[in-house]
C-alpha positions as CSV (number, residue, x, y, z in Angstrom):
1,M,127.9,79.4,119.6
2,I,126.3,81.8,117.1
3,A,129.7,81.6,115.1
4,I,129.2,77.3,114.7
5,V,125.7,78.0,113.2
6,F,127.0,80.3,110.9
7,I,130.0,77.9,109.6
8,F,127.6,74.9,109.7
9,Y,124.8,76.4,107.3
10,F,127.5,77.6,104.9
11,L,129.6,74.4,105.1
12,L,126.5,72.0,104.8
13,I,123.1,73.4,104.4
14,R,123.6,76.3,101.5
15,P,125.8,73.5,99.3
16,Q,122.7,71.3,100.0
17,R,120.2,73.5,98.8
18,K,121.9,74.8,95.8
19,E,122.3,71.3,95.1
20,Q,118.7,70.5,95.3
21,K,117.9,73.2,93.0
22,R,120.2,72.5,90.8
23,Q,118.5,69.0,90.4
24,Q,115.4,70.4,90.3
25,E,115.8,72.9,87.5
26,M,117.6,70.1,85.5
27,I,114.3,67.8,85.8
28,Q,112.3,70.4,85.2
29,N,114.0,71.1,81.7
30,I,114.1,67.4,80.5
31,R,112.6,67.2,76.8
32,T,111.7,65.0,74.2
33,G,115.1,63.9,72.9
34,D,117.0,64.1,75.9
35,E,119.0,61.3,76.9
36,V,118.8,60.2,80.6
37,V,119.9,58.4,83.1
38,T,117.8,57.4,85.7
39,S,118.3,56.6,89.8
40,G,118.1,52.6,88.6
41,G,121.1,53.1,86.1
42,I,118.7,52.9,83.3
43,V,119.9,54.8,80.5
44,G,117.7,55.8,77.5
45,E,116.1,58.8,75.0
46,V,113.1,60.6,76.6
47,I,110.6,60.1,73.4
48,R,107.3,61.4,75.5
49,A,107.8,64.3,78.5
50,D,104.8,64.6,80.4
51,P,104.5,67.1,83.6
52,D,105.4,63.6,86.1
53,R,106.1,61.1,84.1
54,L,108.5,60.3,81.2
55,I,108.7,57.8,79.1
56,I,111.8,56.7,77.8
57,R,113.2,54.2,74.6
58,T,115.9,51.8,76.3
59,A,118.6,49.5,73.7
60,G,116.3,47.4,71.5
61,E,112.9,49.6,71.3
62,S,111.9,49.1,74.7
63,K,110.0,51.8,76.0
64,I,109.3,52.4,79.9
65,A,107.3,54.8,82.1
66,V,109.6,56.7,84.5
67,E,108.8,59.6,87.1
68,R,110.5,62.5,86.6
69,I,112.0,62.5,89.7
70,R,113.7,59.1,89.5
71,V,116.0,60.7,86.9
72,S,119.6,61.1,88.3
73,R,121.1,63.4,85.3
74,K,120.9,64.1,82.0
75,I,123.7,63.4,79.5
76,E,125.5,65.8,77.5
77,V,126.4,66.2,73.5
78,G,129.5,66.0,74.7
79,E,129.1,62.3,76.7
80,K,127.5,60.5,74.3
81,Q,130.7,60.3,72.2
82,R,132.3,58.4,74.9
C-alpha cells in the first residue's frame, strides 16, 4: 500500500507541483517589453507591469489590462521569427 502511495506521488503529484512552480516563476518574471500570450489567446507586448496586473499592447495599438495569472506563456526571442 505504501509503495502505491509513493508511485502515485512521484508519477502524478510531484511533476504537477514542479510545473506549477515553473509557471509561477515565469509569471513573476514578466517585465516591460516581454511578449506574452494570455489564457484567452491574446498576444501582445507588455508596456506596463504592476504587481498583480499587466498592460499589454496588441495589434493595432490597442491596450488591455490583464491579471498576471492569466498569462499562459511568454514568447521567447526565437519564437518571434516564426
